[in-house]
C-alpha positions as CSV (number, residue, x, y, z in Angstrom):
1,X,7.6,-13.3,-8.9
2,X,10.6,-15.5,-8.3
3,X,10.6,-18.3,-5.7
4,X,13.1,-16.3,-3.6
5,X,10.8,-13.3,-3.6
6,X,7.7,-15.6,-2.7
7,X,9.6,-17.0,0.2
8,X,10.5,-13.5,1.4
9,X,7.0,-12.3,1.0
10,X,5.6,-15.3,3.1
11,X,8.2,-14.5,5.9
12,X,7.4,-10.9,5.9
13,X,3.6,-11.9,6.2
14,X,4.4,-14.2,9.2
15,X,6.4,-11.1,10.7
16,X,3.7,-8.8,10.2
17,X,1.2,-11.1,11.8
18,X,3.3,-11.7,14.8
19,X,3.9,-9.3,17.8
20,X,7.3,-8.3,16.5
21,X,5.9,-6.9,13.2
22,X,7.7,-3.6,13.6
23,X,11.2,-5.3,13.6
24,X,13.6,-5.5,10.6
25,X,11.6,-2.8,8.6
26,X,9.1,-5.6,7.8
27,X,6.4,-3.1,6.6
28,X,8.7,-1.2,4.4
29,X,9.9,-4.5,2.8
30,X,6.4,-5.6,2.4
31,X,5.5,-2.4,0.8
32,X,8.3,-2.8,-1.8
33,X,6.9,-6.1,-2.8
34,X,3.4,-4.7,-3.0
35,X,4.4,-1.8,-5.2
36,X,6.3,-4.2,-7.4
37,X,3.5,-6.8,-7.7
38,X,0.2,-5.1,-7.2
39,X,-2.0,-5.5,-10.3
40,X,-4.5,-2.9,-9.3
41,X,-2.5,0.2,-8.0
42,X,-4.3,0.2,-4.7
43,X,-1.2,1.2,-2.8
44,X,0.6,4.4,-4.0
45,X,3.7,6.1,-3.1
46,X,4.1,9.8,-1.8
47,X,5.0,10.8,-5.4
48,X,2.2,9.1,-6.9
49,X,-0.2,10.7,-4.5
50,X,1.3,14.2,-5.5
51,X,0.7,13.5,-9.2
52,X,-2.8,12.2,-8.5
53,X,-3.6,15.3,-6.5
54,X,-2.6,17.4,-9.3
55,X,-4.9,15.5,-11.6
56,X,-7.8,15.7,-9.1
57,X,-7.3,19.4,-8.8
58,X,-8.3,19.8,-12.3
59,X,-11.8,19.1,-11.1
60,X,-11.7,21.8,-8.5
61,X,-11.0,22.3,-4.8
62,X,-14.1,20.2,-3.8
63,X,-12.7,17.1,-5.5
64,X,-9.3,17.6,-3.9
65,X,-10.9,17.8,-0.5
66,X,-12.6,14.5,-0.9
67,X,-9.6,13.0,-2.5
68,X,-7.3,13.8,0.6
69,X,-9.9,13.8,3.2
70,X,-8.5,10.7,5.0
71,X,-4.8,11.4,4.5
72,X,-2.3,12.6,6.9
73,X,1.2,13.9,6.0
74,X,4.1,11.3,6.2
75,X,1.5,8.4,6.7
76,X,3.6,5.6,8.6
77,X,2.3,3.0,6.1
78,X,1.9,5.0,3.1
79,X,-1.2,5.6,1.2
80,X,-3.8,3.7,-0.8
81,X,-6.8,4.2,-3.0
82,X,-10.1,3.2,-1.5
83,X,-13.1,1.9,-3.5
84,X,-14.1,5.4,-4.1
85,X,-10.9,6.4,-5.8
86,X,-10.0,8.6,-2.9
87,X,-6.7,8.4,-1.0
88,X,-6.4,7.4,2.6
89,X,-3.7,6.3,4.8
90,X,-2.7,2.6,4.6
91,X,-2.9,0.6,7.8
92,X,-0.7,-2.5,8.7
93,X,-3.9,-4.6,8.2
94,X,-4.2,-3.3,4.7
95,X,-0.6,-4.3,4.0
96,X,-1.2,-8.0,5.4
97,X,-4.3,-8.3,3.2
98,X,-2.5,-6.9,0.0
99,X,0.4,-9.2,0.7
100,X,-1.8,-12.2,1.2
101,X,-3.4,-11.4,-2.1
102,X,-0.1,-11.3,-3.8
103,X,1.3,-14.5,-2.3
104,X,-2.0,-16.4,-3.3
105,X,-1.8,-15.1,-6.8
106,X,1.9,-16.1,-7.1
107,X,1.5,-19.5,-5.7
108,X,-1.0,-20.6,-8.6
């Protein structure tokens, strides 16, 4: 991550923690950084969700039901994989925590 990207991530983090977190597409820009710099693949795009659902379908309908149980169509903050490898709607707090992790990892 370049120094400019790190500074932008810090600015986005500050905005996401403020009362004006919804301005300037801060969550979308933060998600772009997360998708680019996450190491664990926790946050997934809708296209990735589609592919993972196809893969899970190979194990049967019950697996798909568990995999998608906590997802809604067009989730406002996208999707993430939880500790059980099931998909769920991402929240703003999830974005904040992940962005903090990425910033910390890139400051070292």
